[in-house]
N, C-alpha and C positions, 0 to 999 in steps of 0.2 A: 606813350600816351598818344600820341597823335595815329599810329599804325592802331592802335586798338580801337581807337573812337571809328577809322575808315572802316575798319572790320566789320562794324555794325551798321553801315550804309549799305544800299543796294548797291548793284553792279551797275553800272552805266548800261542804260538797254541798247547801245551799239553793240556791246560784247556778249550780248545773249544773243540778238536777233540775227548777227552776222559772225556767226560762230564759224559758220562751215570756210567762207571769206577769210577770215584770220587765220584758219588752220592752214588752208592753201597758200596764203601768204607767208606764213612762218616757214612752212614746208621749203618753199622756193629759197627763202633767205638761208637757211641749214644746208642747201643739197647744191645749188646753182654754183659752180666753178668759178665764175667772175665773181662773185659776190663772196664766195669761203677767200679767194685769192685778196679782194680785197680789205675784206677783214683781218686776214693775216698780217697784211702790209701795213695797216694804220694803226692796230691796236698798242704798239709802242709808242705811238704819238699822241693816242687820246688822254687827256688827262681826266681822271675819274672824282677828283677833289672840288669838282665845281657843281656838282649837281646836273651836268651835261656831257658823262662818257657812255661809255658802250653800252650798257642798260638803257641810258636814255634813246640812243640811236639805233636799237634795236627794237625798242617799241614802236620809234617812228615809222621805222621801214616794215613790221607787222602792220599798222594799221594804214600807213599810206598804200602798202600794196591791197589790202582791203577795200579801201576808198575806191580805186580806180577800178578792182572788179564791178564793184557796187554802179560806178558811173558808166561803164563801158558794156554792163550787160545787155548780151545781144546785138551789140552795136558792130564789134569785131568778132575776129576769127579768133582761135585757143592760142596763135602762136604770135597774134598783135597784140594778146589779152596779157602772154607772157613778158612779152618784150616790154608793153609799158610799166608791168611790175617792177620788173628789173630796173629801169630807169628809176623807178622811185625810190625803188629800193637801194639805187647808188649813191643819188641824192643824199638819204635818210644817213646812209654810212656816215658821208662827209660834212653833213649841214652844219654841223658846230664844232669841225677838226679846231678852229680858230677863236673855240668860244669865249675865250679870256681877252683878246683882243679889243681895241675899240676898231669899229665897223666891220665887226668879225662875219657877215654875212657876205661883205665884198672879198674881205682878204680869201675867205674859205673858196669862194666862187675861183678864185685865182689859182689857190692851190690844187682846188678838185680838178681843173683845167690843164696844170701842169703833170700830175701825177696820172690822168687817165689819158693825155697825149703821148706820154715818154714811157707808160708800164707796160706796153703792149696789151693793153685788154682790146675785146673785142666789140667795140664800139666807134660808129662811125662820127664824122665830123659834127654833122646833127644833132647825133643822140647827145656827144660830150655838150654841145651846146645847149640842148636842154634841160640836161644834169646840173649845169652851172649857173642857166638861168634861174633854177627851182632853187639852188644854192643863196642864190643873191637875193632872191624875192621872200626868204622865208620869216624874215625878222617882224615881231610885231611894230606896228605904231608907225611904222618907216613909210615915206612916200613911195608909190607905182615908180618902179623902175620904167619908164617909157621905151629908152633902149631894147630893153631886153623883157617884152609882156607877157604875162604870166600864161601857161599851159595848166592841162590839165594834171600834167606832172607836177608842175608848180604849186597850184594850188592844192593838191592834195598833199604834196610835202608840207604844205603850212598847215592844213587841218589838222594832221597826224600830230604835228608837233605841239599843237594849241590844244590837243587832247589831255597832252601831260601837264596842263594846267589846271586838271580837274584834280582827282583824290591824289593821283601820284604827286602831285607838288607838297603835300602833306606826308605822304611815306619817305619819300625820298631826297625832292632836287631840293626843296627849301633848308634840310637842315644839313645837306653836304655844304652848300651855301655860306651858312650860318659858321660852322665849325672851320671851314675853310676863312673866311673873313675874322672868324675869332669874336663875335656878336654877343655882346654879356644878353641874358634874358630881358632885362629891364629894355634894353635898348630897343631889341627885337618887339616887344611889346608896344614902344612908341611907334615904331614905324609900321606897326600891322596894319591900321586902317587903313594909313596908303597904298601897302601891297593889295588889300582886300577890294578896294577902288580899280586897282589895275586889274584885278582880276574879274570884275564886274563887266569891265570895257570890251575883255576880249570875247565876250558872247556874242557882240554883233560885226564880227571882224571874219570869220569862216566864209569859206571861198565857194567851195564845191555844193551843189545840192545836198549833198549826203552828210557834208560838215554843218550847212544851216540846219537841217534838221536834227541832227544828235550832239552836235557839238556842243552847244547851251546846256545838256545835259549832265556832260561831263563839268562843265564849270559849275554848274549848281550846287553838282555833289561836291566841290573843291571848296565853294563859299560854306556850304553846310558843314563841313569837316572844319574847316579854319575858323567858323563861328565858335563850334563847339569846344574845339581847342583852346582857343584865346579863353574864353570862361573857366574851364578847367584850370590853366595859368593862372588866371587871378586869383580865383579861390584857393588853389596854392600857396600862393604868395601872401594873400591876406592870412591864411593858418601860419606861415612862417613868422607874420609879425604881430600877430595877434595873438 
């Protein structure tokens, strides 16, 4: 039902306005040897049953790479641009590797450092630090880590991750979490207003200029989908009882 509702809504403007950047970002994710190696190494470790598995990570990588292109356009060389995309996608693949654990961003950053330093990846120490800092700072509603200040890579990762709080939330993420936790429909409906409040709060947290311009569009569509869904669910529940 949620997917049918989302299918009736317009696509987020970001997805149509920046389709070329998205295409280039997706191509890098599928073709770069470092990213292919990393994906193959972590795929057995990624848990897809909690809404933050490989599909989620790949979507974050693609949009993160697109954001980097938009932010750096005409400011860096093509080689520097590709390197920045590589770093945000490396962080994107690893950012939720510890998603089920408390303080998952900090633990994910530690895991990423160990893996990248010991796994013969062609990254400098400074680049590994950039990736780990981005992972450490990607969680919503956490205090900024002053010891690891955000960079463009960090901010692009955060914004791409929060784009997923839009329509993706109701086509995939929330249901994986509900099924994993075995949440009954009645309990889902009870908690729904609080979840929607959190969704609304994300609108004001985007960090890059691109995220601030287009992130709220993702969230607004997610809110619209959620409101239509809960209305439909309440109607169905009423019909069952009456």
